[in-house]
Structure formats: structure tokens, C-alpha cells
C-alpha positions in Angstrom: -33.8 -43.2 -0.7 -32.8 -42.4 -4.3 -34.6 -39.4 -5.8 -36.0 -40.0 -9.3 -37.2 -37.0 -11.3 -39.3 -37.7 -14.4 -40.5 -34.7 -16.5 -43.1 -35.8 -19.1 -43.3 -32.1 -20.3 -39.9 -32.5 -21.9 -39.9 -34.9 -24.8 -36.4 -35.8 -25.9 -36.5 -38.0 -28.9 -38.5 -40.9 -30.5 -37.4 -44.3 -29.4 -37.5 -46.1 -32.8 -39.1 -49.5 -32.5 -36.0 -50.9 -34.5 -33.9 -50.4 -31.3 -35.5 -53.7 -30.2 -34.4 -55.5 -33.3 -32.9 -59.0 -33.7 -30.2 -60.7 -35.7 -30.2 -64.2 -37.3 -27.1 -65.6 -38.9 -26.3 -68.9 -40.6 -24.5 -69.9 -37.5 -25.0 -73.1 -35.5 -28.6 -73.8 -34.7 -29.9 -70.3 -35.0 -31.8 -70.7 -38.3 -31.7 -74.4 -38.9 -33.5 -76.2 -36.1 -34.0 -72.9 -34.2 -36.2 -71.1 -36.7 -36.5 -73.2 -39.8 -37.2 -76.9 -39.7 -38.5 -77.4 -43.2 -42.0 -78.1 -44.5 -41.8 -81.8 -43.9 -40.7 -81.6 -40.3 -42.7 -83.4 -37.5 -42.3 -80.1 -35.5 -45.3 -77.9 -36.1 -44.5 -75.4 -38.7 -45.9 -73.0 -41.3 -44.0 -73.1 -44.6 -41.0 -74.5 -42.7 -41.0 -71.9 -39.9 -41.5 -73.3 -36.3 -44.9 -72.1 -35.1 -43.8 -72.1 -31.5 -40.8 -69.9 -32.1 -42.7 -67.5 -34.5 -45.5 -67.1 -32.0 -43.1 -66.4 -29.1 -41.3 -63.8 -31.2 -44.5 -62.1 -32.3 -45.4 -61.7 -28.6 -42.3 -59.5 -28.0 -43.1 -57.5 -31.2 -39.9 -58.1 -33.1 -39.7 -55.0 -35.2 -36.8 -55.8 -37.6 -34.6 -58.8 -38.4 -31.1 -58.8 -39.8 -29.9 -61.6 -42.1 -27.8 -63.6 -43.3 -24.9 -62.3 -41.2 -22.5 -61.4 -39.7 -19.3 -62.8 -41.0 -21.4 -65.3 -43.1 -22.8 -62.4 -45.1 -19.5 -61.7 -46.8 -19.1 -65.2 -48.1 -22.8 -65.6 -49.0 -23.8 -65.7 -52.6 -27.5 -65.2 -52.8 -28.2 -67.1 -56.0 -27.1 -70.3 -54.2 -30.2 -69.9 -52.0 -33.0 -69.6 -54.6 -34.9 -72.0 -56.8 -35.8 -75.7 -56.0 -34.1 -76.7 -52.8 -32.8 -80.0 -54.3 -30.9 -77.9 -56.9 -29.4 -75.4 -54.5 -25.6 -75.4 -54.1 -24.1 -76.8 -51.0 -21.1 -75.0 -49.4 -18.9 -75.2 -46.3 -19.6 -72.6 -43.6 -16.0 -71.7 -43.1 -16.7 -69.2 -40.4 -19.0 -71.3 -38.1 -18.2 -74.9 -37.4 -17.1 -76.0 -40.9 -20.5 -77.6 -41.4 -22.3 -78.0 -44.7 -24.7 -75.2 -45.6 -27.3 -76.6 -48.0 -28.9 -73.1 -48.7 -32.4 -74.4 -48.0 -33.0 -71.2 -46.2 -32.5 -68.4 -48.6 -34.1 -65.1 -49.8 -37.7 -66.5 -50.2 -37.6 -68.2 -46.8 -36.2 -65.1 -45.1 -39.0 -62.9 -46.4 -41.5 -65.6 -45.5 -40.2 -65.4 -42.0 -40.4 -61.6 -41.9 -44.0 -61.8 -43.2 -44.9 -64.3 -40.4 -43.3 -62.1 -37.8 -44.7 -58.9 -39.2 -41.3 -57.2 -39.1 -39.1 -55.1 -41.3 -36.3 -56.8 -43.3 -32.7 -55.9 -42.9 -30.5 -57.7 -45.5 -26.7 -57.6 -45.3 -25.0 -57.7 -48.6 -21.7 -59.3 -49.6 -19.1 -56.7 -50.2 -16.1 -58.7 -48.9 -16.1 -61.5 -51.5 -19.0 -60.5 -53.8 -19.3 -58.1 -56.7 -21.2 -54.9 -57.3 -23.3 -56.7 -59.9 -24.2 -59.5 -57.5 -25.3 -57.0 -54.9 -27.2 -54.9 -57.3 -29.0 -57.8 -58.8 -30.0 -59.1 -55.4 -31.7 -55.8 -54.7 -33.4 -55.9 -58.1 -34.5 -59.5 -57.4 -36.1 -58.5 -54.1 -37.7 -55.2 -54.9 -38.2 -54.6 -58.6 -41.8 -54.7 -59.8 -41.8 -54.9 -63.5 -40.2 -56.7 -66.4 -36.5 -57.4 -65.8 -34.3 -60.5 -65.7 -34.2 -60.6 -61.9 -38.0 -59.9 -61.5 -38.7 -62.6 -64.0 -36.4 -65.0 -62.1 -38.2 -64.2 -58.8 -41.6 -64.9 -60.4 -40.3 -68.2 -61.9 -39.2 -69.1 -58.4 -42.8 -68.7 -57.1 -43.0 -65.0 -55.9 -44.4 -62.7 -58.6 -44.7 -59.6 -56.4 -41.6 -57.9 -55.0 -40.9 -57.7 -51.3 -40.4 -54.6 -49.2 -36.8 -54.2 -48.2 -36.3 -51.6 -45.5 -32.6 -51.8 -44.7 -29.6 -53.0 -46.6 -26.1 -53.4 -45.1 -23.3 -52.7 -47.6 -20.9 -55.3 -46.1 -20.2 -56.4 -42.6 -17.2 -56.0 -40.3 -15.1 -55.0 -43.2 -12.3 -54.1 -40.8 -12.1 -57.9 -40.1 -13.9 -60.9 -41.4 -15.4 -58.8 -44.2 -12.2 -58.2 -46.0 -9.6 -56.9 -43.5 -9.9 -53.4 -45.0 -8.7 -50.1 -43.7 -11.2 -47.2 -43.3 -10.3 -45.3 -46.4 -10.4 -48.4 -48.7 -13.7 -49.6 -47.3 -15.3 -46.1 -47.5 -14.4 -45.9 -51.2 -15.8 -49.4 -51.7 -18.9 -48.4 -49.8 -19.4 -45.3 -52.1 -19.1 -47.5 -55.1 -21.3 -50.4 -54.0 -24.1 -48.3 -52.5 -24.5 -46.5 -55.8 -26.0 -49.6 -57.3 -28.4 -50.4 -54.4 -31.2 -48.9 -56.4 -34.5 -47.6 -55.1 -36.9 -49.4 -57.4 -39.8 -48.7 -55.1 -39.9 -44.9 -54.7 -42.5 -45.0 -52.0 -40.2 -47.2 -49.8 -36.6 -46.2 -50.3 -34.0 -48.6 -49.0 -32.0 -47.3 -46.0 -28.3 -48.1 -46.5 -26.2 -49.2 -43.6 -22.4 -48.6 -43.7 -20.1 -51.0 -42.0 -18.9 -49.1 -38.9 -16.5 -49.6 -36.0 -15.5 -52.6 -33.9 -16.0 -51.5 -30.2 -13.9 -48.4 -29.5 -12.2 -48.0 -32.9 -12.9 -44.3 -33.1 -10.3 -44.0 -35.9 -12.5 -46.2 -38.1 -15.5 -44.1 -37.5 -13.7 -40.9 -38.3 -11.8 -42.4 -41.3 -14.9 -43.8 -43.0 -16.9 -40.6 -42.5 -14.0 -38.4 -43.7 -13.6 -40.4 -46.9 -17.3 -41.0 -47.5 -18.3 -37.4 -47.0 -15.1 -35.7 -48.2 -16.1 -36.1 -51.9 -19.8 -35.5 -51.4 -21.8 -32.4 -52.5 -22.0 -29.7 -49.8 -25.8 -29.8 -50.1 -27.1 -30.5 -46.6 -29.4 -33.2 -48.0 -26.6 -35.0 -49.8 -26.2 -37.6 -47.1 -29.9 -38.6 -47.3 -30.1 -41.9 -49.2 -26.3 -42.2 -49.5 -25.8 -43.3 -45.9 -28.6 -43.8 -43.5 -26.8 -45.7 -40.8 -23.4 -46.6 -39.4 -23.1 -50.0 -37.8 -21.3 -50.5 -34.4 -20.5 -54.0 -33.0 -19.8 -54.7 -29.3 -19.9 -57.9 -27.3 -19.6 -58.3 -23.5 -17.2 -61.1 -22.4 -15.9 -60.7 -18.8 -12.4 -62.3 -19.3 -11.3 -61.2 -22.7 -11.6 -62.6 -26.2 -9.7 -65.8 -25.7 -11.2 -66.8 -22.3 -14.7 -65.4 -22.2 -15.8 -67.2 -19.1 -18.8 -69.5 -18.4 -22.4 -68.4 -19.0 -23.5 -70.1 -15.8 -20.5 -70.8 -13.5 -19.5 -67.4 -12.3 -19.0 -65.5 -9.0 -19.9 -62.0 -7.7 -16.7 -60.5 -9.2 -17.6 -61.9 -12.6 -21.1 -60.4 -12.1 -19.8 -56.9 -11.7 -17.1 -57.2 -14.4 -19.8 -58.3 -16.8 -22.2 -55.5 -15.9 -19.4 -53.0 -16.0 -18.6 -54.0 -19.5 -22.2 -53.9 -20.5 -22.4 -50.3 -19.2 -19.4 -49.4 -21.4 -22.0 -49.3 -24.2 -22.9 -45.8 -22.9 -19.4 -44.5 -23.5 -19.3 -46.1 -27.0 -22.5 -44.6 -28.3 -21.5 -41.3 -26.8 -18.0 -41.0 -28.2 -18.9 -42.5 -31.7 -21.9 -40.1 -31.6 -19.6 -37.1 -31.1 -17.6 -38.0 -34.2 -20.8 -38.5 -36.2 -22.0 -35.1 -35.0 -19.0 -33.4 -36.8 -20.2 -34.8 -40.1 -23.9 -35.1 -39.5 -25.0 -32.5 -36.9 -28.6 -33.0 -37.8 -28.4 -36.6 -36.9 -29.7 -37.9 -40.2 -27.4 -40.9 -40.0 -28.4 -43.4 -37.3 -25.9 -45.3 -35.2 -26.9 -48.9 -35.8 -25.8 -51.3 -33.1 -26.6 -54.3 -35.1 -24.6 -56.8 -33.1 -24.6 -56.6 -29.3 -24.9 -58.9 -26.3 -23.0 -61.3 -24.1 -20.5 -63.7 -25.5 -19.4 -66.5 -23.2 -17.7 -69.8 -23.7 -19.9 -72.4 -25.4 -21.8 -74.9 -23.3 -19.7 -78.0 -22.5 -20.1 -80.7 -25.0 -21.4 -78.5 -27.8 -19.7 -77.6 -31.1 -17.4 -74.6 -30.3 -18.3 -73.1 -33.7 -22.0 -73.0 -32.9 -21.7 -70.5 -30.1 -24.5 -72.0 -28.0 -24.7 -70.6 -24.5 -27.1 -70.6 -21.6 -28.8 -67.4 -20.3 -29.2 -66.3 -16.7 -30.4 -63.4 -14.6 -27.0 -61.9 -15.4 -28.0 -61.8 -19.1 -31.3 -60.2 -18.2 -29.4 -57.4 -16.5 -27.2 -56.9 -19.5 -30.2 -56.6 -21.7 -32.0 -54.1 -19.3 -28.9 -52.0 -19.0 -28.2 -51.9 -22.7 -31.8 -51.2 -23.8 -32.0 -48.3 -21.2 -28.8 -46.9 -22.8 -30.2 -47.1 -26.3 -33.4 -45.4 -25.2 -31.5 -42.6 -23.5 -29.5 -42.1 -26.8 -32.4 -42.6 -29.2 -31.6 -39.2 -30.8 -28.6 -41.0 -32.4 -29.2 -44.8 -32.0 -31.9 -45.6 -34.5 -31.6 -49.4 -34.6 -30.0 -52.3 -32.7 -30.0 -56.0 -33.2 -29.3 -58.4 -30.3 -27.0 -61.3 -31.3 -28.6 -63.7 -31.8 -32.3 -64.6 -32.0 -32.3 -68.4 -31.3 -29.7 -70.8 -29.9 -26.6 -68.5 -30.4 -25.0 -66.2 -28.0 -27.4 -64.0 -26.0 -30.5 -65.5 -27.6 -34.1 -64.9 -26.5 -35.1 -68.5 -27.3 -33.4 -71.9 -26.9 -34.6 -75.1 -28.6 -33.9 -78.8 -28.3 -35.7 -80.8 -30.9 -39.4 -80.0 -30.6 -38.9 -78.4 -27.2 -38.5 -74.6 -26.7 -37.7 -72.4 -23.7 -37.8 -68.6 -23.3 -34.7 -67.1 -21.7 -34.4 -64.3 -19.1 -33.4 -62.0 -21.9 -36.6 -62.8 -23.7 -38.6 -61.7 -20.7 -36.8 -58.4 -20.6 -37.6 -57.7 -24.2 -41.2 -58.6 -23.4 -41.3 -56.0 -20.7 -39.5 -53.3 -22.7 -41.6 -53.6 -25.8 -43.8 -50.8 -24.6 -40.9 -48.4 -25.4 -41.2 -49.1 -29.1 -42.0 -45.9 -31.0 -42.8 -44.1 -27.8 -41.3 -40.7 -26.9 -38.3 -40.6 -24.5 -39.0 -38.1 -21.7 -36.4 -36.4 -19.6 -35.5 -38.3 -16.4 -32.7 -38.5 -13.9 -32.1 -40.9 -11.0 -29.6 -40.5 -8.2 -27.1 -43.4 -8.2 -24.1 -44.6 -6.4 -21.1 -46.6 -7.5 -21.0 -50.2 -6.3 -18.9 -53.3 -6.9 -16.1 -55.4 -5.3 -13.2 -53.6 -6.9 -12.6 -50.0 -8.0 -11.7 -51.2 -11.5 -15.2 -52.7 -12.1 -17.5 -50.3 -10.4 -21.0 -49.8 -11.8 -23.9 -47.5 -11.1 -26.3 -49.3 -8.8 -29.3 -48.3 -10.9 -30.0 -47.5 -14.6 -33.3 -46.2 -16.0 -35.2 -44.8 -19.0 -38.7 -43.5 -19.3 -41.0 -43.1 -22.3 -44.5 -41.8 -23.0 -46.7 -43.8 -25.4 -49.4 -42.6 -27.8 -52.1 -43.0 -25.0 -50.2 -40.7 -22.7 -49.0 -43.5 -20.3 -45.5 -43.5 -18.9 -43.3 -46.6 -19.2 -40.5 -46.6 -16.6 -37.8 -49.2 -16.8 -35.3 -49.5 -14.0 -32.5 -52.0 -13.4 -30.8 -52.8 -10.0 -27.2 -53.9 -10.7 -26.5 -54.9 -7.1 -26.0 -58.6 -6.4 -27.3 -58.2 -2.9 -28.9 -54.8 -2.0 -32.4 -53.5 -2.5 -32.9 -49.8 -3.1 -35.8 -47.6 -2.2 -36.7 -45.0 -4.9 -38.8 -41.9 -4.6 -40.0 -40.8 -8.0 -41.2 -37.3 -8.7 -43.5 -37.0 -11.7 -43.5 -33.4 -12.9 -47.1 -32.1 -13.7 -48.3 -35.7 -13.9 -50.8 -37.0 -11.4 -50.3 -40.8 -11.2 -53.5 -42.9 -11.5 -53.3 -46.6 -12.1 -49.9 -48.3 -11.9 -49.1 -51.7 -13.3 -45.8 -53.2 -12.4 -43.8 -56.2 -13.6 -40.4 -57.6 -12.8 -37.7 -60.1 -13.9 -35.5 -60.9 -10.9 -33.9 -63.8 -9.0 -30.6 -65.1 -7.7 -27.9 -64.2 -10.2 -27.4 -67.7 -11.5 -31.1 -68.5 -12.1 -32.0 -69.7 -15.6 -34.6 -71.6 -17.5 -33.8 -75.1 -18.6 -35.7 -77.7 -20.6 -36.3 -79.5 -17.3 -37.4 -76.3 -15.5 -38.5 -73.9 -18.2 -40.4 -71.4 -16.0 -37.8 -70.6 -13.3 -37.3 -67.1 -14.6 -40.3 -65.3 -16.0 -42.1 -61.9 -15.8 -43.9 -61.6 -12.5 -46.3 -59.0 -11.1 -44.6 -56.2 -9.2 -47.2 -54.5 -7.0 -45.0 -52.9 -4.3 -45.6 -49.4 -5.7 -47.2 -46.6 -3.7 -48.7 -43.6 -5.4 -47.6 -40.4 -3.5 -48.6 -36.8 -3.8 -45.5 -36.1 -5.9 -45.4 -39.4 -7.9 -44.4 -42.9 -6.9 -42.4 -44.8 -4.2 -41.1 -48.3 -4.6 -38.2 -50.5 -3.6 -36.3 -52.5 -6.3 -34.8 -55.8 -5.2 -31.3 -56.9 -6.1 -30.6 -58.5 -9.5 -33.8 -57.1 -11.0 -35.3 -55.4 -14.0 -38.6 -53.6 -13.4 -41.2 -52.1 -15.8 -43.9 -49.7 -14.5 -46.8 -48.5 -16.6 -48.3 -45.4 -15.1 -51.6 -43.9 -16.3 -52.5 -40.3 -15.7 -55.1 -39.8 -13.0 -58.5 -39.1 -14.5 
């Protein structure tokens, strides 16, 4: 029996709700058809946004949404996406499928979506092919409340009041599709561009996100921070408002970049390779965090993992540039593992955005015309939403290494625990084994357990939801939990993600 010690007396860090964020790019059917169908669509919508999708996303409490990319962001010119839709400029989406982008979803539509979801806005600016003026004027258009050319243009386009812009990304993947820059060059460009991301609303200053590393490119992290901070004032507060976040991107694909493997046709070896690569996120945030600590020991700058998730080969018969893939129990485990890692590192990881929200990569929703299904990943986000803005508490769980080959070993279990504002504990545990159940004996330090509510996502590793069988995988009740003198006892089945809500005994 694995011993699990949870100490609610030791609060570690706040788990920012933004860790449970999402990403929507102009890519395939993510926005068009997936989220936005237009006001004249036969599919039920509110101001063009699908009501079924919006209601499903509201249920999992989407806290923040990143837009418009991704690689698309550094070829996006925001003025093409404002004004009457019939007058908006059409363009070729050179990154994703070579299809025509008609810009019918632009700034006004994005903020309409954020308002319907009740989430914070994270806009990614164009540094790669755009200008300082273009970026500066976009911020003015969005946020300035007064008389100015951009504010007047916004009012003329139907929105007199400014919007609240919480996060702004100064470029995207500038080591690659965002300009193929080196760290020193990008850092100097970042310094220049961010200067003109003005805080017009002093009560809600914009948090600026710097384009960070690709996977384990630790030289990029160090190089950008050395250049960015090498010329700054020595004042300890100098970084505040200059750089609020550093973005990290990491995707899981079991067989390498060129041959990513099938989302649905895989064996047990593929299962463990995939989960091993998902668990690599722990090393990434740890090692990039160590470098950030040298420049920012007070952890004012958040590590922002604004693209993460599984990336498999596209579904047969679909446009290879649309990145449409199915979603199985394996994806649910990747989500559970990754979110536990972010929770455990919430002193440094301040936001994360799964890629992507609908119909692309590890999406939480798939659509087909008027039909919609929720993926196993969606259900994990539904279970984990209780961690949002809760306090991480100290916890440790005995684990063992499992797998078919030494190279792809993984811990059999991962976990994280938080305490919410009402004093309830939220325990999330994943079982990475494809075949074995594990009994767990949890000791709750100075915490007498009262009512326990359990829920689980589990099944055979290939199980998925389809349009023919949309409810094969869902959140189910998990009531095999015994309250003991010291805490709790339960057995977690294979291929499972469990969430326990534990109230203190009255």
C-alpha cells in the first residue's frame, strides 16, 4: 500500500486559476466552425458564438483565453479584422492549411467570446512581421478610454467602451516561426516593443509575456534574460511591468516530430512512451525555473506554459494542416499528469494554455456541424477546476517506476493537493499503469476527514468519445474511499484520474 502524506498546515503557494487556461488559434476548425459560426448560422449562437460550446466551456470555468496564435499571430495584422465584415481583407493562412482567412473573427469577436465565457483576455501581438506602431495602436484600440484616433475608431466600429486586456504576448515562438531570431536579437526587440505596450488603464495594468524557450532550449531562457535584464536598473522592482511572464512551449508526441503516431491506434509501449514524455514537463519547469531564479529570485516573473498537450498525426482523411485529432483515455492521463505538475510548481508556473480549445490537437471539445462532443481531456479539466485559485498544500506520495522498457519508465502515480477558501481539500491522483490498481493510505496531518466526495475518469486506454457514442468516457462517481483514523484509504484503478473533495469533520 502506497503511503500518502498530506499536510494542510503547510501552505506552499497559490494555484493561479490561469494555470487552467486555453488557447485558440486561427488554425483548422478551432475558431471557425468550432467556436464561431456567424450570426446567421442555423447552429444556435449568440452574436456568432456557438451556445453549446460556450456553455460547455463555462462549466469548466475557463479562466483565460489566448488568441490569435501561435504562429498565426506573427503574420496577423489586427486592422484586417475590424470594421464591417464584408470589407475585411481576405488573406491566405500560410501556416495552417493554405486556406483563405476572411478575418470575420477579429478583435471585437474575440472580446465578445471572452465576455460570454467570463474569462480574462490574453492577446498575442505580432512582433515577427509587424511594427512597433501596429502593436502599440492595437493596445490603444483595445484599452484606451478617451479621445484618440484608435478609441474613436473602436467606437465607430460599434464598441465605445474599452475592453479589459489582462495579458499581452510580445511575439510568439520568435526562435522559429516568429522570425527565426537568436536570443539576444529577440530580447532587444522585446525591450523595444514592450515599451509601447502602454498601460492606459492604471487600475488594470497589462501583464507582458516574453517569448520563451522551445522545450529544453535552456540557452534561449538564459540568453533572453541576460540581455533583457543586463541593461535594466538595479532596482528590485524594475522587472515589474517590464516582463511579467516567460512563455514555454512543449508538445508530447511519442515517435518524434516527423512521425508523431496515431491518436487512437497505439499499443502499451506507446502508452508508456507518451506518459514518459508528458512527465518530462516536470524537468522542464524545474530547470527553466532554476535559470529564472538567478535573475528573478522573488519569482515576480511567471513561467507561462502557453502551449502544451499531445500532438499526434491528424485523423485519416482530414486536412493535414488542420491538426484535427481524436482524444482518448491516454490524453486524459497526459492532462492529469501535466496539471498536477503545474500545481506542484505553482510558485513559478503562473499560467498555462492547453493547445487547443476546439477541434485542434488536444482539444477539450470536438464538433461536426451542429453536433458537439466532450473529450476525456475536457472531463479532467472539469474535475480539476476546484484547484483554481486554491492554495497548494504540502503532500508526498510513495511511488514506484513502471513501464515496459527502462528508457520509458514513469512513476506509477502522480498527485497534487489544494485547500479551497471553504477549507476543503481537493486531492487529484493519476494512475499511469495500463493494467495495475494501487491501494493508497492517505495520512491527513491535523485534519479529521468528514464528508468525502469522489469522482473519476477511467477506462481502457483506447476508450474515447465519438459522435456515435458521445458518452463512453465521462466523469463518474468514485465512492470506494474509506475514512480512517489517520485520513483516507482507497484503491485507484489503472488508466485513471481521480479527484477527491474532503471536508473537515464538524
